[in-house]
C-alpha positions in Angstrom: 15.3 -3.9 29.9 14.8 -6.4 26.6 14.1 -9.2 29.4 12.3 -7.8 31.6 9.4 -6.7 29.1 9.8 -10.4 27.2 9.4 -12.3 30.0 6.8 -10.0 31.4 4.8 -10.8 28.0 5.4 -14.3 28.4 3.9 -14.6 31.9 0.8 -12.8 30.6 0.4 -15.3 28.5 0.3 -18.3 31.0 -2.3 -18.9 33.5 -2.3 -16.0 36.1 -4.8 -15.2 39.0 -6.4 -12.0 38.7 -3.6 -10.4 41.3 -0.9 -11.9 39.7 -1.7 -10.5 36.0 -2.0 -7.0 37.6 0.9 -7.4 39.1 2.8 -8.3 35.6 1.3 -6.3 33.7 2.1 -3.2 36.3 6.0 -4.5 36.1 5.6 -4.3 32.0 4.2 -0.9 31.9 7.0 0.4 34.5 9.2 -1.2 32.3 8.0 0.0 28.9 7.7 3.8 30.1 11.4 3.1 31.4 12.6 1.8 28.1 10.3 5.0 26.5 11.8 7.8 28.2 15.9 6.2 27.9 15.0 6.4 24.1 13.5 10.1 24.6 16.8 11.0 26.6 19.1 9.1 23.8 17.4 11.1 21.1 17.5 14.4 23.1 21.5 13.9 23.3 21.5 13.0 19.9 20.0 16.4 18.8 21.8 18.3 20.8 25.0 17.0 19.5 23.7 17.0 15.8 24.3 13.3 15.4 20.6 12.5 14.7 20.1 11.8 11.1 17.4 11.9 8.8 17.7 8.6 6.9 15.0 8.9 3.4 13.7 6.1 2.0 10.7 5.0 -0.1 7.8 3.5 2.4 4.3 3.1 2.0 2.2 5.3 3.8 -0.9 3.1 4.1 1.6 0.3 5.7 3.3 3.1 8.0 0.0 4.2 9.7 -1.4 0.6 9.4 1.6 -0.6 11.9 1.2 2.0 14.2 -2.5 1.6 14.4 -1.6 -1.9 15.4 0.6 -1.0 18.2 -2.5 1.0 19.9 -5.3 -1.3 19.1 -5.4 -3.4 22.3 -4.6 -0.2 24.5 -7.8 1.8 22.9 -10.2 -1.5 22.9 -9.1 -2.0 27.1 -10.3 1.7 27.5 -13.7 1.2 25.2 -12.0 4.1 22.8 -13.1 3.7 18.8 -9.9 3.7 17.1 -10.3 4.7 13.5 -7.8 5.9 10.4 -8.9 7.7 7.5 -6.4 8.0 4.9 -6.9 10.4 1.6 -7.2 8.4 -1.7 -5.4 11.5 -3.4 -2.2 10.8 -1.7 0.8 9.2 -3.4 0.9 5.2 -2.8 4.8 5.6 -2.4 6.4 8.5 -0.2 10.0 9.5 0.2 11.2 10.0 4.2 11.9 9.0 7.1 9.7 6.8 7.8 11.2 5.8 11.2 10.9 9.0 12.5 7.4 9.8 11.1 6.6 6.6 12.7 8.2 8.0 15.9 6.0 11.4 16.0 2.8 9.4 15.2 3.4 7.3 17.8 4.2 10.1 20.4 0.8 11.7 19.3 -1.5 8.5 19.2 -0.1 7.6 22.6 -1.0 11.0 24.4 -4.1 10.8 22.3 -5.2 7.5 23.9 -3.7 8.2 27.2 -5.6 11.4 28.1 -8.6 9.9 26.2 -11.2 8.2 28.7 -14.0 7.9 26.3 -15.2 8.5 22.8 -12.7 8.0 20.1 -9.4 8.7 18.7 -9.0 9.2 15.0 -5.9 9.4 12.7 -5.9 10.9 9.5 -3.7 11.5 6.5 -4.5 14.4 4.4 -3.0 15.4 1.0 -2.1 19.2 0.8 -0.8 19.3 -2.8 2.8 19.9 -4.0 4.9 23.0 -2.6 8.1 23.5 -4.4 8.3 20.0 -6.1 7.4 17.9 -2.8 4.3 16.6 -2.0 3.0 18.1 1.3 0.9 15.8 3.5 -1.0 17.1 6.8 -1.1 14.2 9.6 -3.8 14.5 12.5 -4.4 12.9 15.3 -8.0 13.6 17.2 -9.3 12.7 20.5 -12.5 13.2 22.6 -10.5 13.6 25.7 -9.5 16.3 28.4 -8.0 18.7 26.1 -5.8 21.5 27.0 -6.2 25.5 27.5 -4.5 28.2 26.0 -1.7 28.4 28.7 -1.1 24.8 28.5 -1.2 24.9 24.7 1.9 27.7 24.8 4.2 25.1 27.0 3.3 21.7 25.3 6.1 21.5 23.3 8.7 22.5 25.5 10.8 19.9 27.6 10.2 18.2 30.6 6.8 20.2 31.0 3.6 18.5 31.3 -0.1 20.3 31.1 -2.3 19.4 33.8 0.7 18.0 35.7 -1.7 16.2 38.5 -3.0 14.1 35.6 0.7 13.3 33.9 1.5 12.4 37.1 -1.1 9.5 37.0 -0.5 8.6 33.8 3.6 8.8 33.8 5.9 10.1 31.2 8.5 12.8 31.7 7.2 15.2 29.3 9.5 14.6 26.3 7.8 12.9 23.6 5.7 15.9 22.1 9.1 18.0 22.4 11.0 15.6 20.4 8.1 15.3 18.1 8.9 18.6 17.4 12.2 18.4 16.9 12.0 15.8 14.2 9.7 17.3 12.4 11.5 20.6 12.4 14.5 18.5 11.0 12.4 17.0 8.3 11.4 20.4 7.2 7.9 20.3 8.5 5.6 22.3 11.1 3.7 20.5 14.1 0.8 22.1 16.1 -2.1 21.3 18.3 -5.7 22.9 18.2 -7.7 22.0 21.5 -10.6 22.6 23.9 -10.9 22.0 27.4 -13.6 18.7 27.9 -14.2 18.6 24.8 -10.8 16.9 23.2 -7.9 17.6 20.6 -6.1 17.5 17.6 -2.6 17.4 17.0 -1.4 18.1 13.6 2.2 17.9 11.7 2.7 18.5 8.1 5.8 17.0 6.1 7.1 17.7 2.7 7.8 13.9 0.8 9.3 13.1 -2.3 7.4 10.8 -4.5 9.1 7.9 -6.6 8.8 8.0 -10.5 6.7 4.8 -10.3 4.4 6.1 -7.1 1.3 4.0 -8.3 3.4 0.7 -7.4 3.2 -0.3 -3.7 6.5 -1.7 -2.3 7.2 -5.2 -3.1 6.4 -5.7 1.0 2.8 -5.1 0.5 2.1 -8.2 -1.9 3.5 -10.3 0.6 1.6 -9.2 3.3 -1.8 -9.4 1.3 -0.9 -13.0 0.1 1.0 -14.3 2.3 2.5 -18.5 2.6 2.1 -20.6 5.5 5.4 -21.7 6.1 6.1 -25.3 7.7 9.5 -26.8 9.7 11.0 -23.4 10.2 14.2 -23.4 10.8 15.6 -20.2 13.0 18.9 -19.4 13.9 19.4 -17.2 17.1 22.5 -15.5 17.0 23.1 -14.0 20.8 25.5 -14.4 23.5 23.2 -12.6 26.2 21.2 -16.0 27.9 17.8 -13.4 28.8 18.1 -12.1 25.1 18.1 -15.8 23.7 15.2 -16.4 26.1 12.9 -13.1 24.5 13.3 -14.5 21.1 12.5 -18.1 22.1 9.3 -17.0 23.9 8.2 -14.7 20.9 8.9 -17.5 18.4 7.4 -20.2 20.3 3.8 -19.9 19.4 4.7 -20.9 15.8 6.8 -24.3 16.7 9.8 -23.2 14.4 13.0 -25.0 15.5 15.2 -22.5 17.0 19.2 -22.9 17.0 21.3 -20.8 19.2 24.9 -19.8 18.6 26.5 -17.4 21.4 28.6 -15.4 19.1 29.3 -14.9 15.3 32.4 -17.9 15.1 29.6 -20.4 16.6 26.7 -19.3 13.6 29.4 -19.5 10.9 30.3 -23.4 12.0 26.0 -23.7 12.4 25.6 -23.1 8.8 27.9 -25.1 7.9 26.1 -28.2 9.3 22.1 -27.0 8.7 20.0 -24.7 6.7 18.1 -22.2 8.1 15.5 -20.1 7.0 16.3 -17.0 9.1 18.9 -15.8 10.9 18.4 -13.5 13.8 21.7 -11.6 14.7 23.1 -9.7 17.8 25.6 -6.8 16.7 27.8 -7.0 19.7 29.3 -10.0 21.0 32.4 -11.6 21.9 34.9 -14.0 20.0 33.0 -12.9 16.4 30.5 -9.9 16.2 27.5 -9.9 13.9 28.8 -7.9 11.1 32.0 -10.2 10.5 29.5 -13.0 11.2 27.0 -11.9 8.4 29.8 -11.3 6.0 31.3 -14.6 6.2 27.5 -16.1 5.9 27.3 -14.8 2.7 30.6 -15.1 1.6 29.6 -19.0 1.4 27.1 -18.8 -1.5 24.1 -21.2 -2.1 21.5 -20.6 0.3 23.4 -18.6 2.4 23.5 -15.8 -0.2 19.8 -15.3 -0.1 18.7 -16.3 3.8 17.0 -13.4 5.5 19.4 -11.9 8.6 17.8 -9.5 11.0 20.2 -7.7 13.0 18.9 -7.5 16.8 20.2 -4.7 18.2 20.2 -1.0 20.4 22.2 0.6 17.8 19.7 1.5 14.9 20.6 4.7 14.0 20.8 5.8 10.4 24.5 5.1 10.2 24.3 1.9 12.1 21.2 0.4 9.4 23.7 1.3 6.4 27.0 -0.6 7.9 24.2 -3.7 8.7 23.1 -3.6 5.1 26.5 -2.8 3.7 27.4 -6.5 5.7 24.5 -8.1 3.7 22.0 -7.8 6.5 18.5 -7.5 5.0 16.5 -6.0 7.9 16.6 -4.9 11.7 15.0 -4.9 14.9 15.6 -3.2 17.6 16.0 -3.9 21.3 13.9 -4.1 23.5 12.8 -6.5 21.3 8.9 -5.7 20.3 6.4 -8.8 19.3 4.6 -6.6 16.6 8.2 -5.8 15.3 9.0 -9.2 15.5 6.1 -10.4 13.7 6.2 -8.0 10.9 10.0 -9.5 9.8 8.0 -13.1 10.1 5.4 -11.5 7.8 7.5 -9.8 5.6 9.8 -12.9 4.8 6.6 -15.3 4.4 7.6 -17.2 7.6 3.9 -17.0 9.2 0.8 -16.5 7.5 -1.7 -16.0 10.8 -0.1 -13.8 13.5 -2.1 -12.7 16.5 -0.6 -9.8 17.8 
């Protein structure tokens, strides 16, 4: 799936006839729908088995919402929808919570809002509900001017595999899992989720969550400054450690617009050998590889010292649960990008480590 989505993206940026572009867009849309379905089924399995963990960390609410909004901006523009964000000023700059799961819920709600709105607007809001039992309560809202839901549809909305307005749901795609999973995630994080809606007028999906607030809540994370004051990097050298040729090619295609100097290593042992001969500015590391896996390769690279002690090493993997992330960090990695690789996620990493100052998503 990583290869299908990546190569479809590459084709769409080449010279195509209108019919060819439409066909490639259809391939990409179908692949992304299948990826989303597989992710949803995986989440359901983890929830039912009790293996899905909540990973609490400090994060910037503004950055999280801005990143999610960017992912849907193109889709909203294509439909002629006004997509806006409204974040209350009295919400602390930095919160403590599971930023990835919150982003997943917001992503699902925003996806549905844009999918079922043909004209008008979609608005993302974050409102402060004050303190409760030592936690700061934040209410998230996604408002749309779409088709709306009647009372019967609202009652079954959060059940698995059930789609309100089934004829529309079939036309738009989806298995009716995203909203149900969102409910599970919100409840696991100690919150509640709901909807207010009126047929032919629109809907407001909302969820409220409790957050911790770090002691220095008035300070933004270090990554914020990097994004506000980016530095242009030249002659960037990249090491791609990946045994699958398709996945190698996807990363090469995504990095091509920046004219980076990319070196390929097909396993961890080759990566360890490569750093003996050349200095790299960033290393993208697969985890499961023959000869030597990414965990052992990262540890050996860090042991070399010098520039190897500080070079950003980014895991590129399909395994991105809370426990997996901890293993990567313990091994000496700095970040991770889940597979299938999303261009926006890759660009966020490039921005974070100041490897590109101007990126057009």
